[in-house]
The first five atom37 places (N, CA, C, CB, O) and aatype in JSON, in Angstrom:
{
  "aatype": [12, 7, 10, 3, 16, 16, 15, 15, 19, 16, 15, 4, 14, 14, 10, 3, 5, 16, 12, 1, 13, 10, 13, 6, 19, 18, 12, 15, 5, 10, 19, 14, 9, 16, 14, 3, 1, 19, 9, 10, 2, 0, 12, 11, 2, 7, 13, 6, 12, 18, 13, 6, 19, 10, 9, 15, 13],
  "atom_mask": [
    [1, 1, 1, 1, 1],
    [1, 1, 1, 0, 1],
    [1, 1, 1, 1, 1],
    [1, 1, 1, 1, 1],
    [1, 1, 1, 1, 1],
    [1, 1, 1, 1, 1],
    [1, 1, 1, 1, 1],
    [1, 1, 1, 1, 1],
    [1, 1, 1, 1, 1],
    [1, 1, 1, 1, 1],
    [1, 1, 1, 1, 1],
    [1, 1, 1, 1, 1],
    [1, 1, 1, 1, 1],
    [1, 1, 1, 1, 1],
    [1, 1, 1, 1, 1],
    [1, 1, 1, 1, 1],
    [1, 1, 1, 1, 1],
    [1, 1, 1, 1, 1],
    [1, 1, 1, 1, 1],
    [1, 1, 1, 1, 1],
    [1, 1, 1, 1, 1],
    [1, 1, 1, 1, 1],
    [1, 1, 1, 1, 1],
    [1, 1, 1, 1, 1],
    [1, 1, 1, 1, 1],
    [1, 1, 1, 1, 1],
    [1, 1, 1, 1, 1],
    [1, 1, 1, 1, 1],
    [1, 1, 1, 1, 1],
    [1, 1, 1, 1, 1],
    [1, 1, 1, 1, 1],
    [1, 1, 1, 1, 1],
    [1, 1, 1, 1, 1],
    [1, 1, 1, 1, 1],
    [1, 1, 1, 1, 1],
    [1, 1, 1, 1, 1],
    [1, 1, 1, 1, 1],
    [1, 1, 1, 1, 1],
    [1, 1, 1, 1, 1],
    [1, 1, 1, 1, 1],
    [1, 1, 1, 1, 1],
    [1, 1, 1, 1, 1],
    [1, 1, 1, 1, 1],
    [1, 1, 1, 1, 1],
    [1, 1, 1, 1, 1],
    [1, 1, 1, 0, 1],
    [1, 1, 1, 1, 1],
    [1, 1, 1, 1, 1],
    [1, 1, 1, 1, 1],
    [1, 1, 1, 1, 1],
    [1, 1, 1, 1, 1],
    [1, 1, 1, 1, 1],
    [1, 1, 1, 1, 1],
    [1, 1, 1, 1, 1],
    [1, 1, 1, 1, 1],
    [1, 1, 1, 1, 1],
    [1, 1, 1, 1, 1]
  ],
  "atom_positions": [
    [[-60.03, 70.01, -52.06], [-60.36, 70.08, -53.72], [-59.51, 69.28, -54.64], [-60.2, 71.57, -54.29], [-59.93, 68.66, -55.61]],
    [[-58.38, 69.34, -54.27], [-57.39, 68.27, -55.2], [-56.7, 67.37, -54.74], [0.0, 0.0, 0.0], [-56.45, 67.31, -53.54]],
    [[-56.29, 66.55, -55.56], [-55.75, 65.24, -54.79], [-54.23, 65.83, -54.0], [-55.39, 63.74, -56.12], [-53.62, 66.86, -54.27]],
    [[-53.9, 64.87, -53.05], [-52.38, 64.83, -52.66], [-51.34, 65.16, -53.52], [-52.04, 63.63, -52.28], [-50.66, 66.18, -53.41]],
    [[-51.16, 64.16, -54.51], [-50.01, 64.65, -55.64], [-49.82, 65.42, -56.29], [-49.79, 64.2, -56.4], [-48.74, 65.84, -56.7]],
    [[-51.41, 65.95, -56.61], [-51.3, 67.8, -56.98], [-50.55, 68.17, -56.28], [-52.49, 68.85, -56.79], [-49.4, 68.18, -56.73]],
    [[-50.73, 68.68, -54.84], [-50.69, 69.71, -54.2], [-49.22, 69.72, -53.86], [-51.67, 69.75, -53.13], [-48.51, 70.7, -53.66]],
    [[-48.76, 67.9, -53.84], [-47.39, 67.74, -53.61], [-46.25, 68.16, -54.39], [-47.24, 66.63, -53.49], [-45.12, 68.42, -53.99]],
    [[-46.69, 68.19, -55.52], [-45.79, 68.26, -56.52], [-45.67, 69.82, -57.25], [-46.23, 67.15, -57.51], [-44.74, 70.36, -57.87]],
    [[-47.13, 70.31, -56.85], [-46.5, 71.85, -56.6], [-46.36, 72.84, -55.77], [-46.81, 72.47, -57.16], [-46.37, 74.06, -55.87]],
    [[-46.14, 71.53, -54.32], [-45.14, 72.03, -53.4], [-43.97, 72.72, -53.54], [-44.79, 71.23, -52.86], [-43.74, 73.84, -53.07]],
    [[-42.88, 71.74, -54.52], [-41.64, 71.99, -54.3], [-41.17, 72.81, -56.28], [-40.79, 70.19, -53.62], [-40.28, 72.49, -57.07]],
    [[-42.0, 73.6, -56.36], [-41.41, 73.99, -57.56], [-39.65, 74.06, -58.45], [-41.88, 75.11, -57.38], [-39.39, 73.71, -59.6]],
    [[-38.99, 74.46, -57.7], [-37.49, 74.51, -57.31], [-37.05, 73.15, -58.06], [-37.17, 74.51, -55.49], [-36.51, 73.2, -59.17]],
    [[-37.27, 72.14, -57.48], [-36.76, 71.24, -57.16], [-36.89, 70.48, -59.07], [-37.55, 70.6, -55.65], [-36.13, 69.76, -59.71]],
    [[-38.64, 71.28, -59.49], [-39.08, 70.68, -60.91], [-38.06, 71.2, -61.45], [-40.5, 71.04, -61.64], [-37.11, 70.44, -61.67]],
    [[-37.95, 72.4, -61.76], [-37.36, 73.35, -62.37], [-35.81, 72.53, -62.63], [-37.43, 74.79, -61.43], [-35.34, 72.21, -63.72]],
    [[-35.3, 72.33, -61.49], [-34.25, 71.87, -61.47], [-33.68, 70.68, -62.42], [-34.22, 71.66, -60.37], [-32.7, 70.56, -63.16]],
    [[-34.85, 69.8, -62.02], [-35.03, 68.25, -62.58], [-35.2, 68.56, -64.16], [-36.57, 67.3, -61.86], [-34.64, 67.73, -64.86]],
    [[-35.9, 69.67, -64.89], [-36.23, 69.48, -65.72], [-34.93, 70.07, -66.88], [-37.54, 69.92, -65.6], [-34.57, 69.54, -67.94]],
    [[-34.5, 71.12, -66.33], [-32.95, 71.37, -66.69], [-32.2, 70.62, -66.72], [-32.32, 72.06, -66.08], [-31.5, 70.61, -67.73]],
    [[-31.95, 69.67, -65.73], [-30.68, 68.91, -66.2], [-31.45, 67.9, -67.04], [-29.62, 68.2, -64.91], [-30.89, 67.72, -68.12]],
    [[-32.54, 67.19, -66.89], [-32.77, 66.51, -67.71], [-32.59, 67.1, -69.16], [-33.85, 66.09, -67.39], [-31.97, 66.54, -70.06]],
    [[-33.32, 68.48, -69.26], [-32.97, 68.94, -70.95], [-31.49, 68.88, -71.36], [-33.41, 70.61, -71.29], [-31.41, 68.18, -72.37]],
    [[-30.53, 69.23, -71.07], [-29.14, 69.09, -70.94], [-28.54, 67.58, -71.23], [-28.81, 69.55, -69.54], [-27.76, 67.21, -72.11]],
    [[-29.15, 66.87, -70.22], [-28.74, 65.36, -70.24], [-28.69, 65.24, -71.86], [-29.95, 64.18, -69.38], [-27.81, 65.28, -72.72]],
    [[-30.21, 65.05, -71.85], [-30.88, 64.33, -73.49], [-30.39, 65.12, -74.22], [-32.58, 64.25, -73.93], [-30.35, 64.59, -75.33]],
    [[-29.81, 66.51, -74.29], [-29.37, 67.04, -75.94], [-28.08, 66.34, -76.21], [-29.06, 68.9, -76.16], [-27.68, 65.91, -77.29]],
    [[-27.29, 66.28, -74.62], [-25.82, 65.67, -75.06], [-25.91, 63.95, -75.22], [-24.56, 66.1, -73.7], [-25.01, 63.28, -75.72]],
    [[-27.12, 63.44, -74.72], [-27.14, 61.91, -75.05], [-27.47, 61.44, -76.79], [-28.43, 61.25, -74.0], [-26.88, 60.63, -77.5]],
    [[-29.04, 62.61, -77.17], [-29.6, 61.72, -78.53], [-28.83, 62.05, -79.57], [-31.13, 61.98, -79.04], [-29.42, 61.63, -80.57]],
    [[-27.75, 62.62, -79.9], [-27.13, 62.92, -81.27], [-26.12, 61.52, -80.95], [-26.24, 64.77, -81.54], [-26.04, 60.96, -82.05]],
    [[-25.52, 60.9, -80.18], [-24.54, 59.78, -80.11], [-25.05, 58.89, -79.51], [-23.36, 59.99, -79.56], [-24.47, 57.85, -79.85]],
    [[-26.17, 58.61, -78.48], [-26.55, 57.26, -78.63], [-28.26, 56.52, -78.57], [-25.74, 56.74, -77.56], [-29.39, 56.95, -78.37]],
    [[-27.81, 55.55, -78.79], [-29.09, 54.77, -79.69], [-30.03, 54.89, -78.36], [-28.78, 52.78, -80.4], [-29.63, 55.13, -77.22]],
    [[-31.41, 54.66, -78.8], [-32.41, 54.78, -78.02], [-32.66, 53.71, -76.75], [-33.42, 54.79, -78.9], [-33.06, 54.05, -75.63]],
    [[-32.37, 52.48, -77.14], [-31.86, 51.92, -75.8], [-31.17, 52.35, -74.4], [-31.16, 51.24, -76.15], [-31.55, 52.24, -73.24]],
    [[-29.75, 52.98, -75.12], [-28.84, 53.31, -74.14], [-29.76, 54.73, -73.29], [-27.19, 53.71, -74.98], [-29.91, 54.88, -72.07]],
    [[-30.24, 55.58, -74.33], [-31.12, 57.11, -73.72], [-31.92, 56.12, -72.32], [-32.78, 58.08, -75.34], [-31.71, 56.26, -71.12]],
    [[-32.75, 55.26, -72.91], [-33.85, 55.15, -72.28], [-33.02, 54.31, -70.41], [-35.11, 54.05, -73.53], [-33.02, 54.86, -69.31]],
    [[-32.7, 53.49, -70.61], [-31.48, 53.27, -69.61], [-31.37, 54.05, -68.78], [-30.29, 53.24, -70.04], [-31.76, 53.92, -67.62]],
    [[-30.51, 55.51, -69.5], [-29.91, 56.34, -68.37], [-30.91, 57.17, -68.11], [-28.61, 57.1, -68.64], [-30.91, 57.67, -66.99]],
    [[-31.97, 57.51, -69.01], [-33.15, 58.23, -68.64], [-34.11, 57.57, -66.75], [-34.23, 57.9, -70.32], [-34.69, 57.93, -65.72]],
    [[-33.66, 56.56, -67.45], [-34.35, 55.37, -65.87], [-33.12, 55.46, -65.02], [-34.75, 53.16, -66.25], [-32.8, 54.37, -65.5]],
    [[-32.24, 55.71, -64.32], [-30.84, 55.68, -63.72], [-31.39, 56.94, -63.08], [-29.3, 55.68, -64.75], [-32.04, 57.08, -62.05]],
    [[-30.95, 57.84, -63.99], [-31.64, 59.51, -63.77], [-32.58, 59.59, -62.68], [0.0, 0.0, 0.0], [-32.5, 60.13, -61.57]],
    [[-33.48, 58.93, -63.24], [-35.1, 59.11, -62.45], [-35.17, 58.47, -61.04], [-36.43, 58.25, -63.36], [-35.75, 58.98, -60.08]],
    [[-34.38, 57.09, -61.06], [-33.9, 56.5, -59.73], [-33.37, 57.44, -59.01], [-32.93, 55.45, -59.81], [-34.06, 58.11, -58.24]],
    [[-32.15, 57.59, -59.15], [-31.42, 58.84, -58.15], [-32.36, 59.55, -58.06], [-30.14, 59.76, -58.62], [-32.59, 59.44, -56.85]],
    [[-33.52, 60.59, -58.66], [-33.69, 61.29, -58.48], [-34.6, 61.6, -57.46], [-33.69, 61.52, -59.27], [-34.69, 62.62, -56.77]],
    [[-35.56, 60.09, -57.47], [-35.95, 59.27, -56.21], [-35.32, 58.98, -55.15], [-36.22, 58.25, -56.44], [-35.7, 58.61, -54.04]],
    [[-34.55, 59.13, -55.48], [-33.65, 58.45, -53.98], [-33.6, 59.98, -53.39], [-31.59, 57.5, -54.26], [-34.47, 60.14, -52.54]],
    [[-33.0, 60.85, -53.56], [-32.58, 61.93, -53.78], [-33.89, 62.67, -52.63], [-32.45, 62.26, -55.54], [-33.73, 63.31, -51.59]],
    [[-35.38, 62.19, -53.46], [-36.32, 63.52, -53.28], [-36.91, 62.41, -51.4], [-38.11, 63.92, -55.25], [-37.54, 62.99, -50.52]],
    [[-36.5, 60.95, -51.29], [-36.78, 59.68, -50.34], [-35.74, 60.71, -49.4], [-36.23, 57.68, -50.91], [-36.32, 61.44, -48.58]],
    [[-34.08, 60.8, -49.51], [-33.42, 61.3, -48.4], [-33.74, 62.03, -47.78], [-32.57, 61.64, -48.49], [-33.4, 61.94, -46.61]],
    [[-34.71, 63.36, -48.25], [-35.01, 64.59, -47.6], [-36.49, 63.96, -47.06], [-35.0, 66.09, -48.7], [-37.25, 64.66, -46.38]]
  ]
}
């Protein structure tokens, strides 16, 4: 019925919630003190680490 991507995303909601929570905490601490470019770099690094963890499973 659906695409493979949707089924794989919905199959692990706890990881999704954890990532969203960490992301919000991360951003709430970074936004007031850092320029946009630093935030974007931190986001990129954070998601690269996140996907490395996913791949290792």
